[in-house]
Every structure is written in C-alpha cells, then in structure tokens.
N, C-alpha and C positions, 0 to 999 in steps of 0.2 A: 386431545392427545392422539397421535396417530397409532396405527396398529402395532408397529414395531416398538413404540414407546411403552404401550400397555403390556406387550409380550415380555419385554425386558424387565419390567417391574413385577413379573410373576402374576399379573392379573389376567384372568382368562374366563371364558364362558364355557360352561359344560352343556353339551347337547346330547340328548338321547336319540339313538337311531335304531331301527329294527335290525336285529343281528342277522336275520335271514328272511327271505320271503319277498313278496312283490314290491314292497316299499324300499327295501334295503339298497339295492343296486341303483335305483333312480335317485334316492336321497344322496348317495355318495357321488353320483355323476353330477347332480346339481351343485353340490359343494365344490367339486373339482372344476367345473366350468366357471365358478365364481372365484377361482384362484386359491382355493383352500384345499390343500392336499393333506390326507390323513394316512399315517403309517399304520395300516391295518393288516395284521396277519390273520390267517384263518381261525386261529384259536384265541386271539386277543379279545379281552372284554373292554379294554380301554385303549385308545390311541390318541396321539397328540399331533397337532399341526405345527410345522416348523416355520410357517409363513403367515400365521394369523393366530391371535390369542384365543384358541379354541381347543378343547379336548372332547372326545366323543366316548360315550358309553354305549355298548351294543347290548340291547335288551330285547326280550319278547315284546311284541307290539302292545299286548294287553297290559304290560307293566309300565309303559311309558307315562301315561297320565298320572299314575300314582307317584312315580319317581320325581316328576316335575312338581307335583303338588307338595310333596314332602321336602323339596329343596335339594334333593340329591343331585338332580339335574336342573339347570336353569331354564332350558328350552328343550323341545323335542319335536321330531318329525314323525307324524303318526297319522293314521287314517281318521277322518272326521267321524266315522261310525264308531271307532273305539273311544274317542273323546265323549261322544254322546252316551255310549253304553256305560262307561265308568263314572260319569257324572261327577268328576272332581272339579274343584274351583280353580280352573286354569284359564288363561286368556288365549284365544286364537288371534295371533298377530299377523298371519299371512296365509292365504290360500296358495298352494304350490302348483296346482294345475296338472298333476299327474295322478296315477292310480285311481282314476275315476271309476265309480261303480254305483250300484244302487242296492238298497235293502228292500227285498220284496217278499211277499207271500206267494206261495206256489202250491198247487194241488195236482193230484194225478190227472193225466190227460183225459181219462174216461169220465171225469166229473162234469156234470152239467152245471157249470158255475153261473150264478145269477147276481152275485154281488157280495159285499163284505158280510152280510148277515149269514152267509153260508157257514162262517167259522164259529158261530154260536154253538157252544157245547162240544166243539171238536178238540182234538188233541193236536197241538202245534209244536213241532220240534225246532229248536233254535239255539244258537250260541249268543243271541242278543235278547235276553228276556226283558231287560229294562225298556229298551226301545219298543219292543213288541207290546208290552203291557201298556205303555203310554198310548200307543195307537189304538189298542182294544178299548181302553177307557174312553178315548175321544169318540169312538164309534158306538159306545154303550154296548159292547159285546163281552160276554163272559165265555172264556174258553180255558182249556187246560194246557198250560205251557210246560213242555218237557225241555229242560235245559241240558244240552249235550255239547261236547266240543269235538269238532271234526266230523266229516262225513255225514253232515246233516241231511243231505239229499237222498240218502238211502233209507231214511226212517220210514216213509210210507210203504216202501217195498218190503220191508221186513216186519211190518205190522206194529212198529213202535208209535207211530203217529198217523193222523189223517192228512196232515199237510206240513209244510215247512215255512220258516221265515229265515232267509239267509242272503248273503251277498250274491249279486248277479252282475256279471260283466258282459259276456257275449250271449249267455243263455244256453250255451252248448251243454253244460253239465246238467242242467234241468232236462233238456231233451233226451240226453243219454240215459237218464234215470226215469223216463216216462212221466215227467212233470211239465206243467205249464205255468207261466207267471200270470198272476191275477191282479195283485195290488202292489204298486210301488209306494213304499212308506217313506223312504228317505233317499236322497242323492248324496253321495259322499265323494271326497277326494282327499289327497294328502294335504295336511295343514301343518303349519309351524305353531306350536303352542308355547306359552311362557308362564313362568311362575309370576303371579301378581306381586307388585312391589319390589322389583329388582333394585338392588343398590345402584347408585348412580354410575359407578364405573362399569358394572355389568350391563346396565342399560345402554351405555355408550357403545360397548362392543356389539350389543344386539342391533343397535341402529346401523352400525357399519356393516354388519352381516346382512341386514335387510336391504341396505343400499346395493350391495353386490348381487344378492339373489334377485332383486327386482330388475336389475339391469339385464341379467341373463334371461329371465322370464319374458321381459319385453322383446328381447331379440328373437325368442322362439315364436312369438305371436305376430311378428311383423317381418316384412320383406323390404329390401331396398330395390327401388325400381328406377330404371333409366329408359328414356325413350326419346325419339326424334319427332318433331311436329312442325308443321308450317306456322309461321309467326301469327297469322290471323286466327289460328285456333288455340293459341296459348291461354287466352282468357277462359274459354270453355273447358279446356283440359285442366287448368288450375283449379276450377271449381270441383272437378271430379277427384283431383289428387291434392287435397289440401296439405298433406304431410303433417309434420309436427306443428309447423306454423304456416308455411306456404312452400311450394316447390322451389327448388333452385333452377334458374333459367340461365343457360349459357348459349351464346350465338355459335352456330356452326360455320365452317368455311364456306359452305354452300349458301349463297344469299337467300334470305327469306325463310330460313329454317333455324330452329334452336333445339338444344338438348334440355330436357327437363329431368330433374332428379328429385325423388321423393321417397317417402316411407308409406307402405301399404299394409293394412291389417290382413292377416291370413284369412280371416273369416269373410272378407269382402273381395278377395283376390279375383275370382273368376267373373263376378258380376262387373267389377270395375274394368277389368281387361277388355271385356266386350264393349263397354262404353267408350274406352279410349280408342279402340280400333274404329268405331263408328265416327269418331271425331277426327280421324286422320292421323292418329299416332302410328309410327313405324319403328322398326328396329327395337322392339320392347325387350329389355333385359331385366330379369328378376334375380336378385342375389341374396343369399342368406346373410343375416346380420349376426355377428359374433357377440357383441355387447351393445346395449342401447341405453344411454344416459340422457335423462330429460330434466 
C-alpha cells in the first residue's frame, strides 16, 4: 500500500524527536529533505505530517529510548550515546550521519597523565555513569563515579571531581575549562531506533521512511561529476570513475572527445580529481545531488 493509502486509513508511525538541542534541527531537516513536513509550533509536543503517515513526539533526548521501548513511540531519532547509556531493548535500524561526537575521559591540563591506570581511586564526574562503569570494568579500574547533569566540565575546577567523562565534539569546551582529553571511550552519532516487533503495517511505513532517508543521505555523501576526455583515455578514466555501475559516455561535437558522467563519493573527491586530471580530463564539473536512488 502506498503512503497516501496508509494515511487515509489512519495508520501512521510515531517518531520521537529531541524537542530542542543539537539533534532537533538536523532531525527535522533530514525529514524535510525526505519530503516529510511536520507542522511544529514552538510549544507543540505533538505534530503531524500532511504528506506522509507519520506523527512526531517532541521529547527530551534522554527519554526517547524509554518511550520507544514502552511503545509510546514506534521509532526515535537520538544520539547513539543516549541509547547506550539507557540500555533499553531497542533496535538501531539506521545510522543517520550527523551529530557526530565522542565520549571521552579528560583530566586537568596540569596532570602528568600516563595511561588509564591514572583513574584508579579517582573521582570522575559524568552524565553517563553506565557507559563509564562498563569502560572501567573492562580496564579493571576502580574509581568513584559522581553522576551529575549539565556543566560536567567545571567539576574539577570547583573540587567536585578529579576528572570528567563527557561528550566531546571540537574539544574547545575542555580547553576553556583547563582540561585535556585523554581516553576516547566511544564514538557516537545520531541513529534511528525502533521498537522490536513492529506490527506489519507500521513496519511497512518504517520501510518507506528508511527508503526516503537513505536516498537523502546517499545524496549528501556523493557528488555528480561531468568531464570531457579524449576517447583514447576513456578506459583509464572509467576505471577511476566506476560510478554506480559504470560512467555514462556521450560523444562530443569535437571529434575524438567524449563527455563522461558519473557519481563520486565525497570522501574520495580530491584524490580522484587529481587522478582524472593526470589522465587528461578537462572541464570537470561537480554538482550536488538532491536525491539518490539505487
């Protein structure tokens, strides 16, 4: 059944989204780019899509795994670190590629740090006690964990703790508080989680949602490339630019030359461009892709 048919029958998927903060805007942007608009006012806790069988609940990020686990929401967009900390039986169905960060241990810059054993017997302030305790157990380290919420980085400065365990993005917050990162415990990004055992109709909607999200995410990670090349170099250039299957080759009005069209991964962009130029490619154009269906 198509999306409109499901919507008309009143069947919908409920998604939990962070109501404010670093994941909220990017989650809504991703849905919008996937053609799913949500009528969200600044004070609304629930909003509905008029063009896709979806409704959104706006929650604190820490509450999202619990709401999905309890079945209040079917799916949720939340940080991988929150999923790990809350340890609810939910399924990660897609990595979303934004809000990347790491969870790290940090100590005052004046500390002569020699390794993880330094934390033995120390006081560590954190908002992620479960993840931290798991790491300490793996390292056979006994330490005193102080669970606090917010402003973890000031704990050593006010004498509450000897060190911290917290989210790190750029590291600027650590520097401004006289701290240095020592051990990276976990890498995290936004993920889409789901309640296990969704009923078939809701699973069908989730599959359609994933199809749209993946098309958007592929477009972000790839570029459309057009170039001109001498015909005798097409074989070599095609090996550099395989595309989804193989490049599209079209003859130009100028004899002996052709235009090649392909798709290029963002991560390979500069290395491949250099190779193309060495093999005689000219007039290289790189264009963003709005959607990419494979």
